[in-house]
C-alpha positions as CSV (number, residue, x, y, z in Angstrom):
1,M,109.9,105.9,78.7
2,T,107.5,107.1,76.9
3,T,103.8,106.5,77.0
4,A,103.7,105.5,73.4
5,A,105.6,102.3,74.4
6,L,102.7,101.3,76.9
7,P,99.5,99.8,75.5
8,G,96.5,101.6,76.8
9,V,95.1,100.7,80.2
10,L,91.7,99.7,78.4
11,D,93.6,97.7,75.8
12,P,91.9,94.2,75.3
13,A,95.0,92.8,76.1
14,V,95.6,94.5,79.2
15,I,91.9,93.9,80.0
16,E,92.3,89.9,79.5
17,D,95.6,89.8,81.8
18,P,96.5,93.1,83.3
19,Y,99.6,91.5,85.3
20,P,102.3,92.1,82.7
21,F,101.0,96.0,82.4
22,Y,101.5,96.4,85.6
23,A,104.8,94.7,86.7
24,R,106.2,96.7,83.5
25,L,104.6,100.2,85.1
26,R,106.2,99.0,88.2
27,R,109.7,98.8,86.7
28,E,109.4,101.2,84.4
29,A,106.9,104.1,84.8
30,P,105.6,103.7,88.5
31,V,103.9,107.0,88.3
32,W,102.4,107.1,85.0
33,E,100.0,109.7,83.3
34,V,97.4,107.8,81.4
35,P,97.3,109.3,77.9
36,G,94.6,112.0,76.6
37,T,93.4,111.9,80.4
38,G,95.6,114.1,82.5
39,A,95.2,111.2,85.6
40,H,97.8,109.1,86.8
41,L,98.1,105.6,87.4
42,V,100.1,105.0,90.6
43,S,101.3,101.2,90.3
44,S,102.8,100.1,93.8
45,W,101.8,100.2,97.1
46,A,104.4,102.0,98.7
47,L,104.1,105.1,96.5
48,V,100.1,105.0,97.1
49,A,100.8,105.3,100.8
50,D,103.4,108.2,100.0
51,A,100.9,109.7,98.0
52,L,97.9,109.4,100.8
53,E,100.3,110.9,103.5
54,R,101.0,113.6,101.5
55,Q,97.4,114.5,99.6
56,E,98.0,118.0,99.9
57,D,100.7,118.1,97.4
58,F,98.4,116.5,95.0
59,L,95.0,118.2,95.8
60,G,93.7,120.7,93.0
61,Q,95.7,118.7,90.4
62,G,92.9,117.1,88.8
63,P,91.2,117.8,85.5
64,A,88.5,119.4,87.3
65,D,91.2,122.2,88.3
66,R,92.5,123.0,85.0
67,P,92.0,125.6,83.1
68,A,89.2,124.6,80.6
69,D,91.5,125.1,77.5
70,R,93.7,122.1,79.1
71,R,91.1,119.6,79.8
72,P,91.1,116.4,77.7
73,R,88.4,116.4,75.1
74,S,85.7,114.0,75.5
């Protein structure tokens, strides 16, 4: 699935009723990079629990740890 196929997480329709958006994420893109942010949304409890158990695999991967030329522009 391409990120263009999904509405933005802050899309008014998603804010009004987020359940279809998150259900689709769980089915099609359980770990989804939020476009333009470098942040990832994890959409199931099982994957969140897995990530919490393996924090060392994910530490240092946030926007503040990227070279300045790769950080999203505000």
